[in-house]
Structure formats: C-alpha cells, structure tokens
C-alpha positions as CSV (number, residue, x, y, z in Angstrom):
1,M,58.8,-157.0,101.3
2,N,57.0,-153.7,101.1
3,S,55.0,-152.7,98.1
4,A,56.5,-149.9,96.2
5,S,54.3,-146.8,96.1
6,P,53.1,-145.4,92.7
7,T,55.3,-142.4,93.3
8,S,58.4,-144.4,93.8
9,L,57.9,-146.4,90.6
10,L,57.9,-143.1,88.6
11,E,61.2,-141.8,90.0
12,G,64.0,-141.2,87.7
13,L,61.8,-141.1,84.6
14,N,62.2,-138.2,82.3
15,D,59.0,-136.1,81.2
16,K,58.2,-138.1,78.1
17,Q,58.7,-141.4,79.8
18,L,56.4,-140.3,82.7
19,E,53.7,-139.1,80.2
20,A,53.8,-142.6,78.5
21,V,53.8,-144.5,81.8
22,T,50.8,-142.6,83.3
23,L,48.5,-142.4,80.2
24,P,44.9,-142.8,81.1
25,H,42.6,-145.8,79.7
26,Q,43.1,-145.2,76.0
27,S,45.1,-146.7,73.2
28,A,48.4,-144.9,72.5
29,L,51.4,-145.1,70.3
30,I,54.7,-144.6,71.8
31,L,57.5,-143.8,69.3
32,A,60.6,-145.0,71.1
33,G,63.9,-144.2,69.6
34,A,66.9,-146.4,69.9
35,G,68.4,-146.4,73.5
36,S,65.4,-144.2,74.7
37,G,64.5,-146.6,77.6
38,K,61.5,-148.4,75.9
39,T,61.8,-151.5,77.9
40,R,61.8,-149.4,81.1
41,V,58.7,-147.6,80.0
42,L,56.8,-150.7,79.0
43,T,57.8,-152.5,82.3
44,T,57.0,-149.4,84.4
45,R,53.7,-148.9,82.7
46,I,52.7,-152.6,83.6
47,A,53.9,-152.0,87.2
48,W,52.0,-148.8,87.4
49,L,48.7,-150.2,86.0
50,I,48.8,-153.0,88.6
51,Q,50.0,-150.7,91.4
52,T,47.2,-148.2,91.1
53,G,44.7,-150.9,90.9
54,Q,43.5,-150.4,87.3
55,V,44.2,-154.0,86.4
56,S,45.3,-157.2,88.0
57,P,48.5,-159.0,86.9
58,H,46.4,-161.5,85.1
59,G,44.2,-158.9,83.4
60,L,46.7,-157.7,81.0
61,L,48.6,-159.1,77.9
62,A,52.2,-158.1,77.1
63,V,53.6,-159.1,73.7
64,T,57.3,-159.1,73.1
65,F,59.3,-160.1,69.9
66,T,61.6,-162.5,71.7
67,N,61.6,-164.8,74.7
68,K,64.7,-163.0,76.1
69,A,62.8,-159.7,75.9
70,A,59.7,-161.2,77.8
71,K,62.0,-162.8,80.5
72,E,63.8,-159.4,81.0
73,M,60.4,-157.7,81.3
74,L,59.1,-160.1,84.0
75,T,62.5,-160.1,85.9
76,R,62.3,-156.2,86.0
77,L,58.7,-156.5,87.1
78,T,59.4,-158.7,90.1
79,A,62.0,-156.2,91.3
80,M,59.4,-153.5,91.1
81,L,56.4,-155.2,92.7
82,P,56.0,-158.1,95.2
83,I,53.9,-160.2,92.7
84,N,54.1,-163.7,91.3
85,V,54.6,-163.2,87.5
86,R,54.4,-167.0,86.6
87,G,50.8,-166.8,85.4
88,M,51.0,-163.7,83.6
89,W,50.3,-163.6,79.9
90,A,53.6,-162.2,78.7
91,G,55.5,-163.5,75.9
92,T,56.0,-163.7,72.1
93,F,53.2,-163.8,69.6
94,H,54.0,-167.5,68.9
95,G,54.3,-168.3,72.7
96,L,51.0,-166.8,73.6
97,C,49.2,-168.3,70.6
98,N,50.7,-171.8,71.8
99,R,49.4,-171.2,75.3
100,L,46.0,-170.4,74.1
101,L,45.8,-173.2,71.5
102,R,46.9,-175.8,74.2
103,A,44.0,-174.6,76.5
104,H,41.5,-174.8,73.5
105,H,43.0,-177.5,71.3
106,R,39.7,-179.4,70.7
107,E,38.0,-176.1,69.6
108,A,41.0,-175.4,67.4
109,Q,40.8,-179.0,66.0
110,L,44.2,-180.0,67.2
111,P,45.4,-183.0,69.2
112,A,46.3,-182.2,72.8
113,T,49.9,-183.2,72.1
114,F,50.2,-181.2,69.0
115,Q,53.9,-180.7,68.1
116,I,55.5,-177.5,66.7
117,L,57.8,-177.7,63.6
118,D,60.8,-175.5,63.7
119,T,62.1,-173.9,60.4
120,A,64.4,-176.9,59.7
121,D,61.6,-179.5,60.4
122,Q,59.2,-177.5,58.3
123,L,61.6,-177.5,55.5
124,S,62.2,-181.2,55.8
125,S,58.3,-181.8,55.8
126,I,57.9,-179.8,52.6
127,K,60.8,-181.6,50.8
128,R,59.2,-184.9,51.9
129,L,55.8,-183.9,50.5
130,M,57.1,-182.5,47.2
131,K,59.0,-185.8,46.7
132,V,55.6,-187.7,47.2
133,M,53.9,-185.3,44.8
134,N,56.6,-185.7,42.3
135,V,57.3,-181.9,42.2
136,D,60.5,-180.7,40.5
137,D,62.5,-179.1,43.2
138,E,64.5,-177.1,40.7
139,K,61.3,-175.3,39.3
140,F,59.9,-175.2,42.9
141,P,62.9,-174.8,45.3
142,P,61.7,-176.1,48.7
143,K,62.9,-173.0,50.6
144,Q,60.8,-170.8,48.2
145,V,57.9,-173.0,48.6
146,M,58.2,-172.7,52.4
147,G,58.5,-168.9,52.1
148,Y,55.4,-168.9,50.0
149,I,53.4,-170.9,52.5
150,N,54.5,-168.9,55.5
151,S,53.9,-165.5,53.8
152,C,50.4,-166.6,52.8
153,K,49.7,-167.6,56.4
154,E,51.1,-164.3,57.7
155,E,48.5,-162.6,55.5
156,G,45.8,-164.7,57.2
157,L,45.2,-166.7,54.0
158,R,44.5,-170.5,53.5
159,A,45.3,-172.3,50.3
160,H,41.7,-171.9,49.0
161,A,41.8,-168.1,49.4
162,V,45.1,-167.6,47.5
163,D,45.0,-166.3,44.0
164,A,46.6,-168.4,41.3
165,Y,46.9,-166.8,37.9
166,D,49.2,-169.3,36.0
167,A,50.3,-173.0,36.1
168,H,53.3,-172.1,38.5
169,S,51.1,-170.3,41.2
170,Q,48.4,-173.1,40.9
171,R,50.9,-175.7,41.6
172,M,52.3,-173.7,44.6
173,R,48.8,-173.5,45.9
174,E,48.4,-177.2,45.5
175,I,51.5,-177.9,47.5
176,F,50.3,-175.6,50.1
177,E,46.9,-177.4,50.3
178,E,48.6,-180.7,50.5
179,Y,51.0,-179.5,53.3
180,D,48.2,-178.3,55.4
181,K,46.6,-181.7,55.1
182,Q,49.8,-183.4,55.9
183,C,50.4,-181.2,59.1
184,L,47.0,-182.0,60.1
185,R,47.2,-185.8,59.7
186,E,50.5,-185.8,61.6
187,G,49.2,-183.4,64.3
188,V,52.0,-180.9,63.9
189,V,52.0,-176.9,63.3
190,D,54.6,-174.7,62.1
191,F,55.3,-171.3,63.6
192,A,53.0,-169.4,61.0
193,E,50.2,-171.9,61.7
194,L,50.3,-171.1,65.4
195,L,49.2,-167.5,64.9
196,L,46.8,-168.3,62.0
197,R,45.1,-171.1,63.8
198,C,44.8,-169.0,66.9
199,Y,43.3,-166.1,64.9
200,E,40.9,-168.4,63.3
201,L,39.7,-169.9,66.6
202,L,39.1,-166.5,68.0
203,S,37.3,-165.3,64.8
204,R,34.8,-168.2,64.7
205,N,34.2,-168.9,68.4
206,Q,32.5,-166.0,70.1
207,Q,32.5,-167.5,73.4
208,I,36.3,-167.9,73.7
209,R,36.9,-164.6,72.0
210,E,34.6,-162.8,74.4
211,H,36.3,-164.5,77.3
212,Y,39.8,-163.2,76.3
213,Q,38.4,-159.7,75.3
214,N,36.9,-159.4,78.9
215,R,40.1,-160.8,80.6
216,F,42.6,-158.6,78.8
217,R,41.7,-154.9,79.3
218,Y,45.2,-153.7,78.6
219,I,47.4,-155.0,75.7
220,L,50.9,-153.9,75.6
221,V,53.0,-154.6,72.5
222,D,56.7,-154.1,72.1
223,E,58.6,-153.7,68.7
224,F,55.3,-152.8,67.1
225,Q,57.0,-151.7,63.9
226,D,58.0,-155.4,63.4
227,T,54.3,-156.8,63.4
228,N,52.9,-158.5,60.2
229,R,49.4,-158.2,58.9
230,L,48.1,-161.3,60.7
231,Q,49.8,-160.3,64.0
232,Y,48.1,-156.9,63.8
233,L,44.6,-158.5,63.0
234,W,45.1,-160.9,66.0
235,L,45.6,-157.8,68.4
236,K,42.6,-156.0,66.9
237,L,40.5,-159.0,67.6
238,L,41.7,-159.3,71.1
239,A,41.3,-155.7,71.9
240,G,37.5,-155.7,70.6
241,G,35.9,-152.3,71.1
242,E,36.8,-151.6,74.9
243,N,40.4,-152.7,75.5
244,C,43.3,-150.4,75.0
245,I,46.6,-151.2,73.1
246,F,49.8,-149.6,74.3
247,A,52.0,-149.9,71.3
248,V,55.7,-149.3,71.7
249,G,57.7,-149.0,68.3
250,D,60.0,-147.1,66.2
251,D,59.3,-146.8,62.4
252,D,62.9,-145.9,61.8
253,Q,63.9,-149.4,63.1
254,S,61.7,-151.3,60.8
255,I,64.0,-153.6,58.9
256,Y,62.1,-156.8,58.7
257,A,59.9,-156.2,55.6
258,F,61.5,-159.1,53.8
259,R,59.8,-161.4,56.4
260,G,56.4,-160.0,56.6
261,A,56.8,-157.0,58.9
262,R,54.6,-154.2,57.9
263,V,55.4,-150.7,59.2
264,G,52.1,-149.6,57.8
265,N,50.4,-151.1,60.8
266,M,51.7,-148.0,62.9
267,R,49.6,-145.9,60.7
268,D,46.6,-148.2,60.5
269,F,46.7,-148.4,64.4
270,E,46.5,-144.7,64.6
271,Q,43.3,-144.7,62.6
272,D,41.6,-148.0,63.7
273,F,42.0,-147.1,67.3
274,A,41.4,-143.3,67.1
275,V,44.8,-142.7,68.8
276,E,44.9,-139.3,70.4
277,N,48.3,-139.7,72.0
278,I,51.6,-140.3,70.3
279,V,54.3,-139.9,72.8
280,K,57.9,-139.5,71.4
281,L,60.8,-140.8,73.5
282,E,63.7,-139.0,72.0
283,Q,66.3,-138.8,74.6
284,N,69.0,-141.4,74.1
285,Y,70.8,-143.0,77.1
286,R,73.1,-145.3,75.0
287,S,75.2,-143.2,72.7
288,H,77.1,-140.0,72.4
289,S,75.9,-137.1,70.1
290,N,78.5,-137.9,67.3
291,I,76.7,-141.2,66.7
292,L,73.2,-139.7,67.1
293,D,73.8,-136.9,64.7
294,A,75.3,-139.1,62.0
295,A,72.2,-141.4,62.4
296,N,69.7,-138.5,62.4
297,A,71.4,-137.1,59.2
298,I,70.9,-140.4,57.6
299,I,67.3,-141.3,58.7
300,T,66.0,-137.8,57.7
301,H,66.1,-138.8,54.1
302,N,63.6,-141.6,54.8
303,S,60.2,-141.0,53.4
304,N,56.8,-141.5,55.2
305,R,58.4,-141.1,58.7
306,L,56.4,-140.4,61.8
307,G,59.2,-138.1,62.7
308,K,61.5,-137.8,65.8
309,N,64.9,-136.6,66.5
310,L,67.2,-138.4,68.9
311,W,69.4,-136.4,71.3
312,T,71.6,-137.0,74.3
313,S,73.1,-135.1,77.2
314,A,76.1,-137.4,77.3
315,G,78.4,-135.2,75.1
316,E,80.0,-135.5,71.7
317,G,82.1,-138.6,72.3
318,E,84.8,-139.9,70.0
319,P,84.6,-138.9,66.3
320,I,83.1,-141.6,63.9
321,R,85.6,-143.2,61.6
322,L,84.7,-145.1,58.4
323,Y,87.0,-147.5,56.6
324,A,85.8,-148.5,53.1
325,A,87.7,-151.9,52.6
326,Y,88.5,-153.1,49.1
327,N,87.4,-156.5,50.0
328,D,86.8,-158.9,53.0
329,I,90.5,-159.7,53.5
330,D,91.5,-156.1,53.3
331,E,88.8,-155.4,56.0
332,S,90.1,-158.2,58.2
333,N,93.6,-157.1,58.0
334,F,92.6,-153.5,58.9
335,I,90.6,-154.8,61.9
336,V,93.7,-156.8,63.0
337,D,96.0,-153.7,62.8
338,E,93.5,-151.7,64.7
339,I,93.3,-154.3,67.6
340,K,97.1,-154.5,67.7
341,A,97.3,-150.7,68.0
342,L,94.8,-150.6,70.8
343,H,96.5,-153.3,72.7
344,A,99.9,-151.6,72.2
345,E,98.3,-148.5,73.8
346,G,97.3,-150.6,76.9
347,M,93.9,-151.8,76.0
348,D,93.1,-155.2,77.4
349,M,92.1,-157.7,74.8
350,S,89.0,-158.4,76.8
351,Q,87.8,-155.0,76.5
352,I,87.8,-155.1,72.5
353,A,84.6,-156.3,70.9
354,M,84.0,-157.1,67.1
355,L,80.6,-157.1,65.6
356,Y,79.5,-158.6,62.3
357,R,76.2,-158.7,60.5
358,S,76.0,-162.5,59.8
359,N,77.9,-165.7,61.0
360,A,79.0,-166.2,57.4
361,Q,81.4,-163.3,57.7
362,S,83.3,-164.8,60.8
363,R,85.5,-167.2,58.9
364,V,87.8,-164.5,57.2
365,L,87.9,-162.5,60.4
366,E,88.8,-165.6,62.6
367,H,91.5,-166.6,60.0
368,A,93.1,-163.1,60.2
369,L,92.8,-163.2,64.0
370,F,94.4,-166.6,64.2
371,S,97.1,-165.9,61.8
372,A,98.1,-162.8,63.7
373,G,98.2,-164.8,67.0
374,L,95.5,-162.7,68.6
375,P,93.3,-164.6,71.2
376,Y,89.6,-164.4,70.6
377,R,86.3,-165.9,71.6
378,V,83.2,-166.1,69.4
379,Y,79.9,-165.9,71.0
380,G,76.7,-167.4,69.6
381,G,76.6,-170.3,67.1
382,L,73.9,-173.0,67.2
383,R,71.2,-172.6,69.8
384,F,70.6,-175.6,72.1
385,F,67.5,-176.8,70.4
386,E,69.1,-176.5,66.9
387,R,71.9,-179.1,67.8
388,A,71.5,-182.3,65.9
389,E,71.8,-184.6,69.1
390,I,69.1,-182.3,70.7
391,K,66.8,-182.5,67.7
392,H,67.1,-186.4,67.5
393,A,66.3,-186.7,71.3
394,L,63.2,-184.4,70.9
395,A,62.1,-186.4,67.8
396,Y,62.0,-189.6,69.8
397,L,60.0,-187.9,72.5
398,R,57.6,-186.5,69.9
399,L,57.2,-190.1,68.5
400,T,56.2,-191.4,72.1
401,A,53.6,-188.6,72.3
402,S,52.2,-189.2,68.7
403,G,53.2,-192.0,66.2
404,D,51.6,-189.8,63.4
405,D,54.5,-187.3,63.4
406,D,56.1,-188.4,60.2
407,T,58.9,-185.7,60.4
408,A,60.0,-187.0,63.6
409,L,60.0,-190.6,62.5
410,L,62.1,-189.8,59.3
411,R,64.6,-187.8,61.5
412,V,65.4,-190.9,63.7
413,I,64.3,-194.0,61.5
414,N,68.1,-194.4,60.6
415,F,69.6,-192.9,63.8
416,P,71.4,-194.8,64.9
417,T,71.8,-196.6,61.6
418,R,69.5,-199.5,61.1
419,G,70.1,-200.3,57.5
420,I,66.8,-199.0,56.1
421,G,67.5,-197.9,52.5
422,A,66.2,-195.0,50.6
423,R,64.0,-197.3,48.5
424,S,62.3,-198.8,51.5
425,L,61.6,-195.3,52.8
426,E,60.0,-194.3,49.4
427,Q,57.9,-197.4,49.3
428,L,56.7,-196.7,52.9
429,Q,55.9,-193.1,51.9
430,E,54.0,-194.2,48.8
431,L,51.9,-196.6,50.8
432,A,51.2,-194.0,53.5
433,R,50.0,-191.6,50.8
434,A,47.9,-194.2,49.1
435,Q,46.2,-195.1,52.5
436,D,46.0,-191.6,53.7
437,C,47.7,-192.5,56.9
438,S,50.9,-191.8,58.8
439,L,54.3,-193.7,58.0
440,W,54.0,-195.4,61.5
441,Q,50.6,-196.8,60.6
442,A,51.7,-197.7,57.1
443,R,54.7,-199.8,58.2
C-alpha cells in the first residue's frame, strides 16, 4: 500500500476545512457547526500532521466524547494512512485516564487490578454506605448524593476542600469523605474518580507529568463545548507551556450544563492559550436550507455566542411542518396517520424513521403503532454491559481479582439464591465497618 501524499489528503476540503487542517504549530479553536464535517477535519488534521513528519502516531493525543467517535476516527485514519493505530492515544477522557492510571497505579495509590464502578454500581455502593452510616435516604436521596459527589469531583474537589455552610451540607461532605474511604478500601473507582485521580497524579508527580508533556506535542479535542472544569484543567496540565491544543467545538450545541459541561471553557481557552486562530466551519453538508434558516433564526437569540451562520448549497428542501399536539396520545395518533399517508403514497415502511428524545416516550408510540397494525422495530435499549446477567458475570470476575470489592460481592451473594437473609447481610456489614475491612474479610 502506498502512502497518501499530503496533497491527496487535502483533496475535497473546502477553504475553511483546509485552513483548519493545515494550521501551523499553535493552539487553535475550530468552531464547527452541525454537519460541517468536523470529524473529517479532525481526522485529516491528524493524518496531515503525521504525513508531513510533524509528529509520530504516538506523539499526539486525541480526545473524543464517546468510544464510538474514537473508533470511527481511527477507522478513517487507517483508510488515509498505512499506519498501525493500535498504540495511539485516542479515546474518551475516561478511557485515556484509565489507561494512564493502569500504567502508573502505584504512583496513583491504586491496586493493579482496580475496578471501575458504572453508574448503577456507584449508586448501589452509596446506598450501602448510607445504610451503614444511618443516613436518612428521604432527607438525603442516594441519587442526589451521587450527583453531589460527582459534581464535586468534576470541579476537582475532594471532601476536605468542599464548603459546608449548614448541617445538611456538612452531612453531605461526611458521606463524600466516607465514600472515598470505602472506594479506596475496596480498590474501586467511579467515572469521575478516574479523571480526578489522574489529574492529581499529574499535578503532584513532576516526572510523570513531564514525560507526557514531552510525548504529546499535539493534543486534539472533539466536542470541546462539552468539557467540564476538571477536563479543561487536565488538558491544560498535559499541554504545559509548549504543546498545542486543537479544540473542535460548537458553543451553539452545548446542552450538557446540567451534568457539568462548561461552555465558558471555550472563552477561557482563547485567553489561556493566546489563541490567534478561530476557524469557523459554516458550510453544512447534512441539511437543506429550510432547516438551517429556521435553526439560525432561533439560535441568533442566544446571548454570549462566539457567532457563526450555517449555510448550504443543497437547496431549500421540503418546508418544515410543526404539529403542536394536545397530549402524548394525540401526538402518537398524528404520527400514525402520517405514516399511513406516506405508506399509501408508495413509501416503503423501512424508509420511515421516528426519533424521540428519551426511551420513556416509546411506550405510547409503540402502543399506537401496534394498535394500528403497523410493523416497527425499536433500536437501542439496554447496552450489553448494562444487562443484569452480564453485570452478574462481571461481578464474579471482579471478585476473583479482588475480594475487597464489596459492591461485586453484594451483587452476587444471593445470585443464585443461597438463602442469605437481609439481617445476616446487615450484621456482616456492621462487622466489616467495625473492623475497617471488606465484607469478604469480615465473613
């Protein structure tokens, strides 16, 4: 297989995409509107840096927000260049921090086989702790406690650094502190802990920090508008004073403030890294102009925008129609009627798609489709690792790796049923807490 020339890599890019891909060694912000080809720009930027000899495949760090995005980027990269991407540092914040902590688990004060708690396991762990601490779960709902702990960690704060102004916040801080001790004792980390522990490791260990700063001359970040405070601080730490961050994002698509995303990171990035280049990708390849004009008209009213205006050469397309339903049943009946009309006009059922915002909405829609005798297929549902039988199997494997994993033990201690009652478990937990040891040791 022959290597693609730098010129052939750039074929088909529009002027702004070309400008972004071929920027010199400097930090830059790429404002990429919806459907403007940001994945192509990000991937081609990586390929161009490697092809032109500015960096080796192992000398850059690419951060995405989903594993799917990382996989797609690497797949595209292998189609562009004859390189082995297996060792490249490309993945999510959590995935990259996990990789770094596995390599330096001793310095991070973690066991070599530390386990990662998913959201369900973390909630279970918090409920177990609160029961031992005799915390009223009506005054302190476990999900609220979990959100508090995660948001503190995403701000880079440990329990001792969190302000507590009254009895309620003091109790929350106590739970946070005990939860950290429990996780340390059991050798487990939650998702927020991965990033915080990694940030703390790099902050205090100059040798490891300088190793990665010297290694990653180029840092490329996708969906930059969705980064939280700690993720931004982590990137700053890795960048040091010499490395370049190529940040791709869209402030108009920032919708995750409720889970810690901070669109203000984009403005901080401009200032902290003395960004001279803000490249705006405004040509949309996904939609017709009727959709874009409507979107632009709405988004224009948002304050504090960095500013851009999407356009397309694809023509006007069909007019937008809006139906304001009286309730969810009216909505589902309207959709069924629309599907029937389209099918009567010759549209194949497999060419009709229905999108809804959350899985909770599917019940009414499915009922209407079933009642009307319309065939349908639901895509999605529980992910593989969220299935009960998979979580049980993994819990057994986690126990073989570490008997201190109380969350794993409690998941399978009665699966299959062994006749171990709730009172027995309570006594075991009380004993473990009194002796400051795991349930496995306490038994």
